[in-house]
N, CA, C and O atoms as a GROMACS GRO file, in nm:
protein
  608
    1MET      N    1   9.663  10.915   8.050
    1MET     CA    2   9.633  10.826   8.141
    1MET      C    3   9.670  10.696   8.087
    1MET      O    4   9.642  10.665   7.972
    2ASN      N    5   9.740  10.606   8.179
    2ASN     CA    6   9.785  10.491   8.133
    2ASN      C    7   9.665  10.388   8.174
    2ASN      O    8   9.568  10.427   8.239
    3GLN      N    9   9.678  10.247   8.128
    3GLN     CA   10   9.581  10.161   8.166
    3GLN      C   11   9.553  10.126   8.293
    3GLN      O   12   9.444  10.076   8.321
    4GLU      N   13   9.647  10.147   8.384
    4GLU     CA   14   9.603  10.103   8.526
    4GLU      C   15   9.551  10.229   8.583
    4GLU      O   16   9.472  10.210   8.675
    5GLY      N   17   9.573  10.346   8.556
    5GLY     CA   18   9.530  10.475   8.637
    5GLY      C   19   9.604  10.600   8.564
    5GLY      O   20   9.653  10.600   8.452
    6LEU      N   21   9.600  10.695   8.647
    6LEU     CA   22   9.663  10.820   8.621
    6LEU      C   23   9.806  10.800   8.615
    6LEU      O   24   9.863  10.715   8.683
    7ASP      N   25   9.867  10.880   8.528
    7ASP     CA   26  10.018  10.898   8.505
    7ASP      C   27  10.080  10.934   8.653
    7ASP      O   28  10.030  11.012   8.734
    8PRO      N   29  10.206  10.856   8.668
    8PRO     CA   30  10.273  10.907   8.797
    8PRO      C   31  10.289  11.069   8.794
    8PRO      O   32  10.274  11.139   8.694
    9ILE      N   33  10.323  11.112   8.918
    9ILE     CA   34  10.362  11.244   8.953
    9ILE      C   35  10.521  11.244   8.908
    9ILE      O   36  10.591  11.151   8.946
   10LEU      N   37  10.571  11.336   8.836
   10LEU     CA   38  10.719  11.329   8.816
   10LEU      C   39  10.754  11.488   8.828
   10LEU      O   40  10.701  11.580   8.765
   11ILE      N   41  10.862  11.495   8.931
   11ILE     CA   42  10.897  11.631   8.972
   11ILE      C   43  11.048  11.626   8.973
   11ILE      O   44  11.101  11.529   9.028
   12GLN      N   45  11.122  11.718   8.919
   12GLN     CA   46  11.260  11.733   8.912
   12GLN      C   47  11.313  11.851   8.954
   12GLN      O   48  11.265  11.954   8.907
   13VAL      N   49  11.425  11.861   9.054
   13VAL     CA   50  11.494  11.962   9.084
   13VAL      C   51  11.651  11.945   9.066
   13VAL      O   52  11.701  11.832   9.071
   14THR      N   53  11.718  12.043   9.048
   14THR     CA   54  11.854  12.036   9.029
   14THR      C   55  11.923  12.121   9.153
   14THR      O   56  11.896  12.239   9.175
   15ILE      N   57  12.009  12.047   9.224
   15ILE     CA   58  12.089  12.115   9.335
   15ILE      C   59  12.230  12.111   9.301
   15ILE      O   60  12.270  12.003   9.257
   16PRO      N   61  12.308  12.197   9.312
   16PRO     CA   62  12.459  12.199   9.277
   16PRO      C   63  12.527  12.172   9.405
   16PRO      O   64  12.599  12.258   9.457
   17LEU      N   65  12.510  12.061   9.454
   17LEU     CA   66  12.586  11.988   9.579
   17LEU      C   67  12.605  11.851   9.561
   17LEU      O   68  12.541  11.785   9.479
   18PRO      N   69  12.700  11.801   9.645
   18PRO     CA   70  12.770  11.663   9.635
   18PRO      C   71  12.620  11.552   9.653
   18PRO      O   72  12.526  11.577   9.728
   19ILE      N   73  12.632  11.453   9.580
   19ILE     CA   74  12.542  11.341   9.602
   19ILE      C   75  12.510  11.301   9.736
   19ILE      O   76  12.394  11.298   9.778
   20PRO      N   77  12.630  11.265   9.818
   20PRO     CA   78  12.611  11.218   9.941
   20PRO      C   79  12.542  11.319  10.042
   20PRO      O   80  12.485  11.274  10.141
   21MET      N   81  12.546  11.446  10.020
   21MET     CA   82  12.485  11.546  10.099
   21MET      C   83  12.348  11.543  10.059
   21MET      O   84  12.265  11.553  10.149
   22ILE      N   85  12.307  11.532   9.940
   22ILE     CA   86  12.166  11.522   9.894
   22ILE      C   87  12.078  11.394   9.932
   22ILE      O   88  11.958  11.395   9.962
   23TYR      N   89  12.160  11.289   9.924
   23TYR     CA   90  12.101  11.159   9.966
   23TYR      C   91  12.075  11.150  10.103
   23TYR      O   92  11.975  11.088  10.140
   24ALA      N   93  12.160  11.210  10.195
   24ALA     CA   94  12.149  11.203  10.329
   24ALA      C   95  11.992  11.279  10.366
   24ALA      O   96  11.916  11.241  10.455
   25ALA      N   97  11.973  11.375  10.289
   25ALA     CA   98  11.849  11.435  10.321
   25ALA      C   99  11.723  11.357  10.310
   25ALA      O  100  11.619  11.398  10.361
   26PHE      N  101  11.730  11.248  10.245
   26PHE     CA  102  11.637  11.150  10.237
   26PHE      C  103  11.630  11.035  10.327
   26PHE      O  104  11.532  10.961  10.335
   27THR      N  105  11.753  11.022  10.404
   27THR     CA  106  11.772  10.915  10.483
   27THR      C  107  11.785  10.939  10.616
   27THR      O  108  11.747  10.856  10.700
   28ASP      N  109  11.843  11.058  10.650
   28ASP     CA  110  11.879  11.107  10.792
   28ASP      C  111  11.742  11.171  10.864
   28ASP      O  112  11.694  11.275  10.819
   29PRO      N  113  11.693  11.114  10.960
   29PRO     CA  114  11.561  11.181  11.019
   29PRO      C  115  11.586  11.312  11.059
   29PRO      O  116  11.490  11.389  11.049
   30ALA      N  117  11.702  11.361  11.107
   30ALA     CA  118  11.716  11.505  11.155
   30ALA      C  119  11.705  11.594  11.030
   30ALA      O  120  11.641  11.700  11.029
   31GLN      N  121  11.772  11.542  10.923
   31GLN     CA  122  11.740  11.626  10.791
   31GLN      C  123  11.601  11.622  10.735
   31GLN      O  124  11.547  11.727  10.698
   32ILE      N  125  11.548  11.520  10.727
   32ILE     CA  126  11.406  11.501  10.692
   32ILE      C  127  11.303  11.582  10.769
   32ILE      O  128  11.196  11.619  10.721
   33LYS      N  129  11.342  11.604  10.885
   33LYS     CA  130  11.264  11.716  10.958
   33LYS      C  131  11.300  11.865  10.926
   33LYS      O  132  11.235  11.956  10.977
   34SER      N  133  11.399  11.888  10.847
   34SER     CA  134  11.420  12.018  10.827
   34SER      C  135  11.350  12.056  10.685
   34SER      O  136  11.333  12.174  10.655
   35TRP      N  137  11.315  11.960  10.608
   35TRP     CA  138  11.229  12.012  10.470
   35TRP      C  139  11.106  11.945  10.445
   35TRP      O  140  11.022  12.003  10.375
   36LEU      N  141  11.077  11.806  10.500
   36LEU     CA  142  10.986  11.723  10.455
   36LEU      C  143  10.862  11.698  10.561
   36LEU      O  144  10.745  11.696  10.525
   37ALA      N  145  10.904  11.678  10.694
   37ALA     CA  146  10.793  11.628  10.786
   37ALA      C  147  10.839  11.701  10.906
   37ALA      O  148  10.949  11.754  10.918
   38ASP      N  149  10.735  11.699  11.002
   38ASP     CA  150  10.768  11.735  11.140
   38ASP      C  151  10.836  11.635  11.230
   38ASP      O  152  10.904  11.667  11.328
   39GLU      N  153  10.812  11.514  11.193
   39GLU     CA  154  10.878  11.399  11.275
   39GLU      C  155  10.923  11.287  11.156
   39GLU      O  156  10.860  11.270  11.052
   40ALA      N  157  11.029  11.222  11.190
   40ALA     CA  158  11.058  11.128  11.088
   40ALA      C  159  11.139  10.989  11.172
   40ALA      O  160  11.221  11.009  11.261
   41GLN      N  161  11.108  10.880  11.137
   41GLN     CA  162  11.168  10.772  11.185
   41GLN      C  163  11.212  10.680  11.059
   41GLN      O  164  11.126  10.640  10.981
   42VAL      N  165  11.333  10.652  11.046
   42VAL     CA  166  11.385  10.590  10.932
   42VAL      C  167  11.493  10.480  10.968
   42VAL      O  168  11.583  10.506  11.047
   43THR      N  169  11.481  10.362  10.910
   43THR     CA  170  11.575  10.265  10.912
   43THR      C  171  11.610  10.240  10.773
   43THR      O  172  11.541  10.176  10.693
   44ALA      N  173  11.734  10.301  10.749
   44ALA     CA  174  11.791  10.298  10.617
   44ALA      C  175  11.843  10.166  10.558
   44ALA      O  176  11.962  10.150  10.532
   45ARG      N  177  11.756  10.079  10.539
   45ARG     CA  178  11.760   9.956  10.462
   45ARG      C  179  11.650   9.918  10.392
   45ARG      O  180  11.545   9.976  10.420
   46VAL      N  181  11.647   9.830  10.301
   46VAL     CA  182  11.520   9.767  10.231
   46VAL      C  183  11.440   9.698  10.340
   46VAL      O  184  11.493   9.627  10.426
   47GLY      N  185  11.315   9.719  10.334
   47GLY     CA  186  11.238   9.684  10.434
   47GLY      C  187  11.227   9.758  10.576
   47GLY      O  188  11.148   9.720  10.662
   48GLY      N  189  11.302   9.853  10.589
   48GLY     CA  190  11.313   9.938  10.705
   48GLY      C  191  11.200  10.032  10.696
   48GLY      O  192  11.122  10.046  10.602
   49THR      N  193  11.202  10.102  10.822
   49THR     CA  194  11.093  10.190  10.844
   49THR      C  195  11.118  10.329  10.764
   49THR      O  196  11.229  10.382  10.760
   50TYR      N  197  11.004  10.380  10.700
   50TYR     CA  198  11.006  10.524  10.652
   50TYR      C  199  10.887  10.598  10.706
   50TYR      O  200  10.792  10.621  10.632
   51HIS      N  201  10.889  10.640  10.839
   51HIS     CA  202  10.761  10.690  10.892
   51HIS      C  203  10.761  10.820  10.896
   51HIS      O  204  10.861  10.869  10.949
   52LEU      N  205  10.672  10.902  10.853
   52LEU     CA  206  10.674  11.042  10.862
   52LEU      C  207  10.549  11.092  10.912
   52LEU      O  208  10.443  11.036  10.884
   53SER      N  209  10.555  11.216  10.999
   53SER     CA  210  10.421  11.254  11.048
   53SER      C  211  10.442  11.417  11.040
   53SER      O  212  10.550  11.476  11.045
   54TRP      N  213  10.313  11.475  11.026
   54TRP     CA  214  10.302  11.610  11.024
   54TRP      C  215  10.214  11.647  11.115
   54TRP      O  216  10.107  11.586  11.116
   55LYS      N  217  10.237  11.752  11.210
   55LYS     CA  218  10.152  11.836  11.297
   55LYS      C  219  10.063  11.942  11.238
   55LYS      O  220  10.054  11.961  11.116
   56GLY      N  221   9.998  12.010  11.330
   56GLY     CA  222   9.943  12.156  11.272
   56GLY      C  223   9.797  12.125  11.237
   56GLY      O  224   9.729  12.031  11.278
   57ALA      N  225   9.764  12.219  11.155
   57ALA     CA  226   9.611  12.222  11.121
   57ALA      C  227   9.561  12.102  11.041
   57ALA      O  228   9.442  12.072  11.045
   58ALA      N  229   9.655  12.026  10.962
   58ALA     CA  230   9.618  11.911  10.895
   58ALA      C  231   9.709  11.808  10.920
   58ALA      O  232   9.786  11.770  10.831
   59PRO      N  233   9.710  11.749  11.057
   59PRO     CA  234   9.798  11.641  11.088
   59PRO      C  235   9.778  11.516  11.002
   59PRO      O  236   9.665  11.492  10.961
   60PHE      N  237   9.881  11.431  10.971
   60PHE     CA  238   9.882  11.307  10.910
   60PHE      C  239  10.010  11.244  10.928
   60PHE      O  240  10.113  11.305  10.957
   61GLU      N  241   9.999  11.109  10.910
   61GLU     CA  242  10.133  11.019  10.913
   61GLU      C  243  10.113  10.934  10.792
   61GLU      O  244  10.005  10.903  10.741
   62SER      N  245  10.254  10.895  10.746
   62SER     CA  246  10.277  10.814  10.639
   62SER      C  247  10.375  10.709  10.712
   62SER      O  248  10.497  10.729  10.714
   63PRO      N  249  10.318  10.599  10.769
   63PRO     CA  250  10.396  10.489  10.818
   63PRO      C  251  10.447  10.396  10.709
   63PRO      O  252  10.399  10.282  10.706
   64GLY      N  253  10.535  10.430  10.622
   64GLY     CA  254  10.582  10.371  10.518
   64GLY      C  255  10.703  10.271  10.528
   64GLY      O  256  10.766  10.276  10.633
   65LYS      N  257  10.738  10.190  10.439
   65LYS     CA  258  10.846  10.112  10.440
   65LYS      C  259  10.939  10.124  10.314
   65LYS      O  260  10.896  10.148  10.201
   66ILE      N  261  11.073  10.104  10.346
   66ILE     CA  262  11.157  10.144  10.239
   66ILE      C  263  11.150  10.006  10.138
   66ILE      O  264  11.164   9.889  10.177
   67LEU      N  265  11.127  10.046  10.015
   67LEU     CA  266  11.097   9.917   9.920
   67LEU      C  267  11.207   9.896   9.840
   67LEU      O  268  11.224   9.782   9.796
   68ARG      N  269  11.301  10.001   9.808
   68ARG     CA  270  11.429   9.977   9.737
   68ARG      C  271  11.514  10.096   9.785
   68ARG      O  272  11.475  10.205   9.826
   69MET      N  273  11.638  10.049   9.770
   69MET     CA  274  11.754  10.152   9.815
   69MET      C  275  11.885  10.122   9.764
   69MET      O  276  11.932  10.009   9.777
   70THR      N  277  11.952  10.221   9.705
   70THR     CA  278  12.078  10.193   9.659
   70THR      C  279  12.151  10.323   9.700
   70THR      O  280  12.119  10.428   9.645
   71PRO      N  281  12.249  10.320   9.797
   71PRO     CA  282  12.307  10.444   9.871
   71PRO      C  283  12.354  10.541   9.749
   71PRO      O  284  12.403  10.499   9.644
   72ASP      N  285  12.334  10.662   9.776
   72ASP     CA  286  12.387  10.773   9.672
   72ASP      C  287  12.324  10.769   9.540
   72ASP      O  288  12.366  10.840   9.449
   73LEU      N  289  12.217  10.683   9.524
   73LEU     CA  290  12.152  10.659   9.382
   73LEU      C  291  12.009  10.681   9.401
   73LEU      O  292  11.955  10.774   9.341
   74ASP      N  293  11.941  10.602   9.482
   74ASP     CA  294  11.793  10.581   9.469
   74ASP      C  295  11.734  10.545   9.611
   74ASP      O  296  11.799  10.482   9.694
   75ILE      N  297  11.617  10.586   9.631
   75ILE     CA  298  11.553  10.535   9.751
   75ILE      C  299  11.388  10.520   9.697
   75ILE      O  300  11.344  10.603   9.617
   76GLY      N  301  11.324  10.436   9.735
   76GLY     CA  302  11.180  10.414   9.710
   76GLY      C  303  11.103  10.368   9.835
   76GLY      O  304  11.155  10.279   9.902
   77PHE      N  305  10.995  10.415   9.869
   77PHE     CA  306  10.928  10.383   9.986
   77PHE      C  307  10.776  10.393   9.961
   77PHE      O  308  10.736  10.468   9.873
   78SER      N  309  10.686  10.316  10.039
   78SER     CA  310  10.550  10.310  10.038
   78SER      C  311  10.504  10.447  10.098
   78SER      O  312  10.574  10.510  10.177
   79TRP      N  313  10.390  10.485  10.056
   79TRP     CA  314  10.328  10.615  10.092
   79TRP      C  315  10.175  10.610  10.127
   79TRP      O  316  10.089  10.567  10.050
   80PHE      N  317  10.152  10.661  10.260
   80PHE     CA  318  10.017  10.670  10.312
   80PHE      C  319   9.975  10.815  10.281
   80PHE      O  320  10.049  10.908  10.314
   81GLY      N  321   9.854  10.837  10.215
   81GLY     CA  322   9.810  10.972  10.192
   81GLY      C  323   9.740  11.018  10.316
   81GLY      O  324   9.703  10.939  10.403
   82PRO      N  325   9.720  11.153  10.321
   82PRO     CA  326   9.662  11.231  10.440
   82PRO      C  327   9.498  11.180  10.457
   82PRO      O  328   9.435  11.116  10.372
   83PRO      N  329   9.452  11.223  10.579
   83PRO     CA  330   9.322  11.177  10.626
   83PRO      C  331   9.201  11.187  10.514
   83PRO      O  332   9.116  11.099  10.500
   84GLU      N  333   9.208  11.307  10.439
   84GLU     CA  334   9.096  11.313  10.340
   84GLU      C  335   9.120  11.212  10.230
   84GLU      O  336   9.028  11.203  10.149
   85PHE      N  337   9.220  11.138  10.211
   85PHE     CA  338   9.240  11.038  10.109
   85PHE      C  339   9.257  10.903  10.165
   85PHE      O  340   9.290  10.811  10.090
   86GLN      N  341   9.237  10.881  10.299
   86GLN     CA  342   9.251  10.766  10.375
   86GLN      C  343   9.197  10.646  10.309
   86GLN      O  344   9.268  10.549  10.282
   87ARG      N  345   9.068  10.652  10.284
   87ARG     CA  346   8.986  10.534  10.238
   87ARG      C  347   9.045  10.508  10.103
   87ARG      O  348   9.069  10.392  10.068
   88LEU      N  349   9.070  10.608  10.025
   88LEU     CA  350   9.128  10.586   9.884
   88LEU      C  351   9.253  10.521   9.870
   88LEU      O  352   9.267  10.419   9.803
   89MET      N  353   9.349  10.581   9.936
   89MET     CA  354   9.480  10.558   9.934
   89MET      C  355   9.544  10.453  10.015
   89MET      O  356   9.634  10.383   9.967
   90ASN      N  357   9.500  10.439  10.134
   90ASN     CA  358   9.565  10.368  10.249
   90ASN      C  359   9.505  10.230  10.300
   90ASN      O  360   9.559  10.158  10.384
   91GLU      N  361   9.390  10.205  10.238
   91GLU     CA  362   9.318  10.068  10.292
   91GLU      C  363   9.280   9.981  10.183
   91GLU      O  364   9.222  10.022  10.082
   92PRO      N  365   9.314   9.860  10.205
   92PRO     CA  366   9.358   9.799  10.329
   92PRO      C  367   9.515   9.822  10.345
   92PRO      O  368   9.568   9.795  10.452
   93GLU      N  369   9.592   9.872  10.235
   93GLU     CA  370   9.729   9.884  10.243
   93GLU      C  371   9.756  10.013  10.157
   93GLU      O  372   9.667  10.060  10.086
   94PRO      N  373   9.886  10.072  10.165
   94PRO     CA  374   9.920  10.184  10.083
   94PRO      C  375   9.914  10.140   9.942
   94PRO      O  376   9.959  10.030   9.909
   95ARG      N  377   9.857  10.227   9.855
   95ARG     CA  378   9.834  10.193   9.719
   95ARG      C  379   9.953  10.286   9.626
   95ARG      O  380   9.978  10.260   9.509
   96THR      N  381  10.004  10.373   9.686
   96THR     CA  382  10.117  10.444   9.608
   96THR      C  383  10.253  10.441   9.665
   96THR      O  384  10.272  10.421   9.785
   97GLN      N  385  10.346  10.460   9.582
   97GLN     CA  386  10.478  10.455   9.632
   97GLN      C  387  10.562  10.583   9.582
   97GLN      O  388  10.521  10.640   9.481
   98ILE      N  389  10.665  10.627   9.641
   98ILE     CA  390  10.753  10.720   9.619
   98ILE      C  391  10.905  10.659   9.562
   98ILE      O  392  10.963  10.569   9.622
   99TYR      N  393  10.947  10.710   9.465
   99TYR     CA  394  11.074  10.664   9.403
   99TYR      C  395  11.153  10.782   9.380
   99TYR      O  396  11.112  10.863   9.297
  100VAL      N  397  11.272  10.805   9.447
  100VAL     CA  398  11.353  10.904   9.422
  100VAL      C  399  11.489  10.867   9.368
  100VAL      O  400  11.552  10.774   9.419
  101ARG      N  401  11.538  10.938   9.264
  101ARG     CA  402  11.679  10.890   9.214
  101ARG      C  403  11.754  11.020   9.186
  101ARG      O  404  11.704  11.122   9.140
  102LEU      N  405  11.889  11.001   9.221
  102LEU     CA  406  11.986  11.114   9.191
  102LEU      C  407  12.056  11.088   9.083
  102LEU      O  408  12.090  10.971   9.063
  103GLN      N  409  12.094  11.192   8.988
  103GLN     CA  410  12.185  11.172   8.875
  103GLN      C  411  12.242  11.289   8.844
  103GLN      O  412  12.178  11.394   8.835
  104GLU      N  413  12.379  11.279   8.825
  104GLU     CA  414  12.461  11.393   8.782
  104GLU      C  415  12.415  11.474   8.650
  104GLU      O  416  12.368  11.411   8.555
  105SER      N  417  12.426  11.600   8.644
  105SER     CA  418  12.401  11.670   8.525
  105SER      C  419  12.496  11.788   8.535
  105SER      O  420  12.563  11.815   8.635
  106PRO      N  421  12.496  11.859   8.417
  106PRO     CA  422  12.594  11.965   8.404
  106PRO      C  423  12.576  12.078   8.522
  106PRO      O  424  12.670  12.138   8.574
  107GLU      N  425  12.458  12.092   8.550
  107GLU     CA  426  12.414  12.190   8.655
  107GLU      C  427  12.416  12.149   8.800
  107GLU      O  428  12.399  12.227   8.894
  108GLY      N  429  12.438  12.018   8.811
  108GLY     CA  430  12.454  11.972   8.964
  108GLY      C  431  12.403  11.843   8.961
  108GLY      O  432  12.439  11.767   8.871
  109ILE      N  433  12.313  11.801   9.060
  109ILE     CA  434  12.251  11.686   9.076
  109ILE      C  435  12.107  11.687   9.049
  109ILE      O  436  12.031  11.761   9.112
  110ASP      N  437  12.068  11.604   8.954
  110ASP     CA  438  11.926  11.615   8.938
  110ASP      C  439  11.854  11.515   9.028
  110ASP      O  440  11.892  11.399   9.043
  111ILE      N  441  11.747  11.570   9.088
  111ILE     CA  442  11.660  11.488   9.185
  111ILE      C  443  11.550  11.464   9.128
  111ILE      O  444  11.484  11.566   9.108
  112THR      N  445  11.493  11.342   9.084
  112THR     CA  446  11.366  11.320   9.024
  112THR      C  447  11.293  11.234   9.131
  112THR      O  448  11.341  11.136   9.188
  113LEU      N  449  11.171  11.285   9.150
  113LEU     CA  450  11.080  11.213   9.250
  113LEU      C  451  10.968  11.175   9.153
  113LEU      O  452  10.920  11.246   9.065
  114GLU      N  453  10.934  11.038   9.190
  114GLU     CA  454  10.799  10.984   9.090
  114GLU      C  455  10.713  10.934   9.194
  114GLU      O  456  10.756  10.843   9.266
  115HIS      N  457  10.592  10.982   9.213
  115HIS     CA  458  10.496  10.915   9.284
  115HIS      C  459  10.388  10.839   9.203
  115HIS      O  460  10.311  10.898   9.128
  116GLU      N  461  10.388  10.720   9.220
  116GLU     CA  462  10.313  10.618   9.131
  116GLU      C  463  10.217  10.531   9.200
  116GLU      O  464  10.219  10.510   9.321
  117GLY      N  465  10.136  10.483   9.120
  117GLY     CA  466  10.023  10.392   9.172
  117GLY      C  467   9.884  10.447   9.186
  117GLY      O  468   9.804  10.388   9.259
  118TRP      N  469   9.848  10.561   9.120
  118TRP     CA  470   9.727  10.618   9.122
  118TRP      C  471   9.614  10.541   9.049
  118TRP      O  472   9.639  10.475   8.948
  119GLY      N  473   9.495  10.549   9.100
  119GLY     CA  474   9.385  10.483   9.032
  119GLY      C  475   9.355  10.582   8.915
  119GLY      O  476   9.431  10.666   8.867
  120ALA      N  477   9.218  10.550   8.877
  120ALA     CA  478   9.169  10.627   8.750
  120ALA      C  479   9.028  10.690   8.772
  120ALA      O  480   8.962  10.719   8.672
  121SER      N  481   8.981  10.712   8.894
  121SER     CA  482   8.854  10.798   8.904
  121SER      C  483   8.892  10.946   8.948
  121SER      O  484   9.005  10.992   8.966
  122ASP      N  485   8.781  11.003   8.961
  122ASP     CA  486   8.800  11.167   8.977
  122ASP      C  487   8.843  11.193   9.132
  122ASP      O  488   8.900  11.296   9.167
  123ALA      N  489   8.806  11.087   9.220
  123ALA     CA  490   8.875  11.098   9.351
  123ALA      C  491   9.015  11.071   9.344
  123ALA      O  492   9.085  11.131   9.425
  124TRP      N  493   9.075  10.986   9.257
  124TRP     CA  494   9.227  10.964   9.247
  124TRP      C  495   9.283  11.098   9.184
  124TRP      O  496   9.394  11.141   9.218
  125GLY      N  497   9.205  11.164   9.092
  125GLY     CA  498   9.260  11.274   9.032
  125GLY      C  499   9.290  11.376   9.130
  125GLY      O  500   9.395  11.440   9.131
  126GLU      N  501   9.182  11.391   9.223
  126GLU     CA  502   9.195  11.505   9.330
  126GLU      C  503   9.307  11.470   9.424
  126GLU      O  504   9.368  11.564   9.476
  127ALA      N  505   9.344  11.337   9.455
  127ALA     CA  506   9.445  11.299   9.553
  127ALA      C  507   9.584  11.332   9.463
  127ALA      O  508   9.679  11.392   9.513
  128ARG      N  509   9.582  11.283   9.326
  128ARG     CA  510   9.707  11.305   9.279
  128ARG      C  511   9.726  11.457   9.267
  128ARG      O  512   9.841  11.494   9.292
  129SER      N  513   9.636  11.555   9.234
  129SER     CA  514   9.664  11.705   9.241
  129SER      C  515   9.699  11.741   9.374
  129SER      O  516   9.787  11.828   9.379
  130TRP      N  517   9.653  11.697   9.490
  130TRP     CA  518   9.704  11.744   9.614
  130TRP      C  519   9.846  11.699   9.631
  130TRP      O  520   9.928  11.780   9.675
  131HIS      N  521   9.881  11.582   9.600
  131HIS     CA  522  10.014  11.527   9.618
  131HIS      C  523  10.113  11.607   9.519
  131HIS      O  524  10.224  11.642   9.559
  132PHE      N  525  10.071  11.631   9.399
  132PHE     CA  526  10.168  11.708   9.312
  132PHE      C  527  10.198  11.844   9.375
  132PHE      O  528  10.314  11.883   9.364
  133HIS      N  529  10.117  11.915   9.435
  133HIS     CA  530  10.148  12.044   9.484
  133HIS      C  531  10.216  12.016   9.607
  133HIS      O  532  10.307  12.095   9.632
  134PHE      N  533  10.195  11.918   9.698
  134PHE     CA  534  10.268  11.889   9.812
  134PHE      C  535  10.423  11.869   9.768
  134PHE      O  536  10.512  11.946   9.806
  135TRP      N  537  10.446  11.764   9.690
  135TRP     CA  538  10.583  11.732   9.645
  135TRP      C  539  10.653  11.858   9.588
  135TRP      O  540  10.765  11.890   9.626
  136GLU      N  541  10.590  11.922   9.503
  136GLU     CA  542  10.654  12.034   9.442
  136GLU      C  543  10.685  12.148   9.562
  136GLU      O  544  10.788  12.215   9.555
  137GLU      N  545  10.619  12.161   9.639
  137GLU     CA  546  10.654  12.248   9.763
  137GLU      C  547  10.768  12.192   9.848
  137GLU      O  548  10.863  12.259   9.888
  138ARG      N  549  10.747  12.055   9.872
  138ARG     CA  550  10.871  12.002   9.951
  138ARG      C  551  11.003  11.995   9.889
  138ARG      O  552  11.108  12.014   9.950
  139LEU      N  553  10.991  11.967   9.768
  139LEU     CA  554  11.120  11.975   9.688
  139LEU      C  555  11.175  12.115   9.697
  139LEU      O  556  11.293  12.122   9.731
  140GLU      N  557  11.122  12.207   9.678
  140GLU     CA  558  11.158  12.353   9.690
  140GLU      C  559  11.223  12.372   9.839
  140GLU      O  560  11.326  12.436   9.858
  141HIS      N  561  11.160  12.317   9.926
  141HIS     CA  562  11.202  12.330  10.073
  141HIS      C  563  11.340  12.258  10.083
  141HIS      O  564  11.438  12.304  10.144
  142LEU      N  565  11.335  12.142  10.016
  142LEU     CA  566  11.459  12.061  10.018
  142LEU      C  567  11.588  12.150   9.955
  142LEU      O  568  11.696  12.164  10.013
  143LYS      N  569  11.556  12.200   9.839
  143LYS     CA  570  11.665  12.275   9.783
  143LYS      C  571  11.709  12.399   9.853
  143LYS      O  572  11.827  12.433   9.857
  144ASP      N  573  11.606  12.470   9.912
  144ASP     CA  574  11.642  12.576  10.011
  144ASP      C  575  11.708  12.536  10.129
  144ASP      O  576  11.798  12.609  10.170
  145TYR      N  577  11.679  12.428  10.194
  145TYR     CA  578  11.737  12.389  10.296
  145TYR      C  579  11.883  12.337  10.284
  145TYR      O  580  11.969  12.366  10.366
  146LEU      N  581  11.903  12.261  10.180
  146LEU     CA  582  12.047  12.186  10.148
  146LEU      C  583  12.148  12.332  10.102
  146LEU      O  584  12.264  12.336  10.141
  147ILE      N  585  12.094  12.433  10.026
  147ILE     CA  586  12.169  12.540   9.986
  147ILE      C  587  12.209  12.629  10.110
  147ILE      O  588  12.316  12.689  10.113
  148LYS      N  589  12.115  12.633  10.215
  148LYS     CA  590  12.136  12.705  10.329
  148LYS      C  591  12.248  12.617  10.416
  148LYS      O  592  12.351  12.664  10.464
  149ALA      N  593  12.211  12.502  10.422
  149ALA     CA  594  12.304  12.408  10.500
  149ALA      C  595  12.458  12.413  10.454
  149ALA      O  596  12.552  12.416  10.533
  150ALA      N  597  12.470  12.414  10.314
  150ALA     CA  598  12.596  12.423  10.262
  150ALA      C  599  12.660  12.560  10.256
  150ALA      O  600  12.783  12.566  10.263
  151TYR      N  601  12.588  12.673  10.242
  151TYR     CA  602  12.657  12.797  10.225
  151TYR      C  603  12.630  12.902  10.336
  151TYR      O  604  12.696  13.005  10.352
  152GLY      N  605  12.526  12.862  10.411
  152GLY     CA  606  12.492  12.959  10.523
  152GLY      C  607  12.386  13.059  10.469
  152GLY      O  608  12.342  13.148  10.542
   0.00000   0.00000   0.00000
């Protein structure tokens, strides 16, 4: 644990596809809906909207903003946690951020997702654990989606 709180979530997957194809999966709302969220509104520029929503048994929204963006390299956006972590993570403003960077490797493109800004209490630990599993599952969906899109 660092001085400010719990360590960031770091998850990496490698996908053997071109960077522009992978990057578009983070910026094109139609593609985001194929692996990450049920609905997506994205204005792909710093300060633009990164609004995601989920329906179903546990609906929630993350009406974030793009905090940093370098085409075909990285994107960072503010994150709102689901209802069970509403008071902890979202009030008065979002307290965590997502940062995704792409980097070439011998096996393809490494996608590293970092979710930072965690506090230091047991409640923060529970929220961090929930999000770790959420992002791990979503990045596997991303890999499956992109490989199927590329190769059928």
